[in-house]
N, C-alpha and C positions, 0 to 999 in steps of 0.2 A: 508388631508388623501385623498389616492389614492383607487381605484377600488380594487387593489391586496390586501389592507389592510380590507378595508369594508367587504369584502365577504370572510374571512377568518372563520377558524371555532376557537371558544373559548373553551380556555382550564381554568378548574378552577383553582383558586390558589393554593388550600392544594394540588392538582394532581401535577402541574407545581414545584411547590415547594419540592417534595416528589422527583421527577424524578431530579431535579436538585439535590439535596441532596445525591441520590443514585450514579449518574453520577460522582461527584465529589469524591466520596468515591474509587469507582472502578476505575477511572481513578489513584488516588494516588496509587491504589495496584499496577496498571500497567508499572508505570515509579520508583514504589522506588527503585528497584535495581539500576536504572540509576541516579538518584538523589544520591545516597548514593555514586556511584563510581565518579560522578561529585564531590561531594564535598571533597572524598579523591586523586584526581587525578587520579584515574585508568579507565580501560576502559575494557570492555569485547567484543570480536570481533565477537562474536553471538547476543548479548542482545542489544549492543549499535549502532548497524548498522541501525535500524530505524531511531532513533534521529540523527545521522550523515549523512546518505547518503539522506533521506527524510527531512535533517532540520528540525525536529519535535522538538516540546518544549512541555513542560510537561502542562504548563500554558496552550498552547493552546488545549491540549486533556483535559485538566480539565473543559473548559467553555463549558456550556451545552447548545446547540440552539433546539428549539422546532422544527425546519423544516419549510420551506416554506408552506403559506396557515394556519399558528397557530396562533391565538393568544393567549396574556397572560394575564387573568384576574388581574386586580388590586389587591393585599393583603390589607386587613386592617393593618393599621399601619405599613406597611413595603412598599417600591419601589419596583422598576423593575428593576434589575441593567440593563436588556436587552436595556433600553429607553436609555441609555447612548453610546452602541455600534452601530459601521457603520453598515448602510444599516437596521437601525431598526426605526422605526416609530410608533406614537400614533396612535388610532384611537378617535373618539369623545368621547369616553365615558372612556378613560385612560387608555385601554386595549393597550400593544404592541404586534407589530410583524416584522416579516421582511418586508420591502417594496420591493415585488418582483419587481417592475417598475425599481425602483433606481438600486438594485443588478444587473438587466439585461443590465441596459444601461452601466454600468461600467464592468461589466463581461460575456458580453454576448458573446463574441467569444470565451471565454474558454468554457464556458457552451454549446456552438455548438459543438467544437472539443470532448468535451469529450463524449457529447452525440453519436458523429457519428463515436469514437473508440469505446466506449462501446458497443454499438449496432452491430459493424462490427463485432467483438470478438464475442458475444453471439451468432452471425448468424453461426458459424463455427463448426465442429465438434472438439473435443478435441483429441490433438495430445499426446500420454503419451510414447513416445520412445525415448525422448532426453536424459534422465538418468543422468540430470544434468551436462552433460560435459563442459558445457561453463563455469565452475569455473577452469576445469582442461586447457583448451582452455588459460585461463588467464594467466597461470603460464607456457606455453609449449614453452620450449627450454629456461626456464631460465627468462622472462619477461625482465628483466632488461637487459641481454647482448645482447637479440635481439632488442633493442630499444622498447621494451612495455611500459605500463603506470607505472610502477615499476623502473624508471630510477635512482633512488637514490640506486640501488643495493640489493634492500631488497624486502620481498614478499609484497603484498597488507596487511596481517595480520602477527604479531609476533608469530607464530607458526612453528612448525616443518612440512615438509611432511610428511604424512604417509609411501610413498613408494619412498622417495627422488625423488631427480630430474629426473633421468635417468626411475625412475620406473613409475612417473607422463608422463615423455613425451610417454614412451611406451603404455600406456593406452589410450591415446590421437589418436596414431597412427594405434592403432588395433581397434579403433569403428567410425561408423560414425558418423558425427557432423551434427546436424539441428536444428541449433538454430534461430528462426523465431524474437527474441525481441531484436530491436536495442539497449536498454541500458544495455543489457548483451554483444552482440556482438561488440561494440565498444571497449571494455576493453579486448578483444582477442589481445594475442601479433601478432606483423606483419606476423609470421612463422603460428601461428593457423588460421590466418582469411581467406587466400584461401581454406583449408579445411574445412571450413562452406559450406554445402550445399545452402545455402541460404546466402545472401548479403543482409541483411537489412540496410536500411536508414531512416532518422526521415522522409523523404518525405514517404517512403512507409508501414509506420506505421500502418497506418489504414488497407492496404488492408494486411499486414502480420501477425497481432496480431492473437492470437487463444487461446481458452480458456484454454487447458491443460497446457500451459507454467507457471512455477512457478512464473516466475516474473510476467507476467500480473496477477496471482491473487494477489501478493504482492501487486503491484498496485495501487488494489482496496484503498490501504490506501492513497496514493498519490492522487487520484482522490477524494477521499471524501474531504481530503485537499484543492484541488484546489474548490472545490462546497462550503467551509467554510461553512456558516452561514446559508445555504438551507438543509443543511445535516442534520439531528434530531442527538441529540448528542448522543444516543443507537446506532445506525449504524456505526457512526466515530467510534466507540470504537471497534464494532465488527468488522470493516475493520482493526483497527489497532492490532487486536487479532488474526486474520488471517494472515496479514503480519508476525506479529511476530513466529508463527508456521512455515511457509512456509521459514523462513529465517534460522529455525532450522534445518528442513529437508536439504537446500539448503548446508548448512556448513555441516552437518553431512554427506553427498554425497559427499562432495567437497575432494581434496586431503591433506586437511590439518588435521592432528591429534589434536582430540578436547580431548583428554583423561585427561588435565590438568583442563578441565570445566567440566569432568565428563559425557562425551557426547559420546554415542558408534557410532562408523563409520557405515554408510549404505555402504558396498564395493562394489561399482556400475561394479568394476574390474570383478565381480564373478555374474554367473545367478541367485545364490539367492539373491544377492544384487540388481540386478538390477528388479526382483521381487519385492524386500520390495520397493524399492524407488517407483516404477509405481503405485504400489498399493496404497500408502501413496499421490503420487502425486494425481491421481484418486479422493480421498476423498478430498483432499485442493482443488482441482477443482470444484466438487460438492459446497462445501462451498462457493467458489467464485462466482460460478452460480447464487445463492439466492442473493449475496450482490450485484453484477454487476446489478441485476435487478432491485433492489431497487434505486441505484445509479440512472438507466436510468430513473425511476421514478421521481426522485428528476428533473433532467434534465428537464424533460416534465413539471414539476408541473411550472418551473421557467419559460419555454417558453410558458407557457399558455395551452400545450396539457394536463393538468393533475391539478386537483385542490387542492390537497393535500398529503403530505407524512409523515407527522407528527401526533400529536394529539393521 
């Protein structure tokens, strides 16, 4: 038994059992569509992205964690499943919780990086004038023809372009591009990359990430996954739901025609579309700010700077 376990907050068995049950039910609802499509071998370019790009597994989302600094009281006549999970340990009375010291020993570098990135992001003002042009830059001059990421001659998604290739190129050329997110910028075509006012790299990620960015908001799900069992299950699903909603706007504002999915376009090539995009972007950034703060709290709890984030 370590000090990280012995000084944790005890959660009564009926409470944590109900939270685990509700969590599994909520996770199943969030992943139902993806699981059904996977069974039939079909895919959805909007909804399956979070599972494919972030390699999210439904079973992973379904697993409830109480969060760092929380012990689970033994239930009469029932075991605690967490007892067999990695980085969990028992105290002297049979209660189970995350062994912060063991987790920190194995994942300390990741926790420190996530903390540094999220605190830096949260410290900056939100910029909401990008209008989702990163998706357009990924298709500039056809992608495949210019040696871009779609070297097989296909677009990233099997969907028609709303304005055609020439119209897509014209939108890129008519609007300033200011993408600060490396994991979006790295998919720009070679012809589009020099048009970006910033040239983000992995090395400059911490200094460039800003809270208005849709991808920075969507990445709250990524960082929750990196922090794993230290993140309370409810927070993890909140981050997933935010990422899902961000992805929807990301694609609605993209060059792709989503009419086959029944999704209306956010026509960022028009003043009205840009205004709609910025308003929704601000709302998503507001949600992300709260979740980012909670994830920073998780990091601080793991690092010993805050006592508990669950319970």
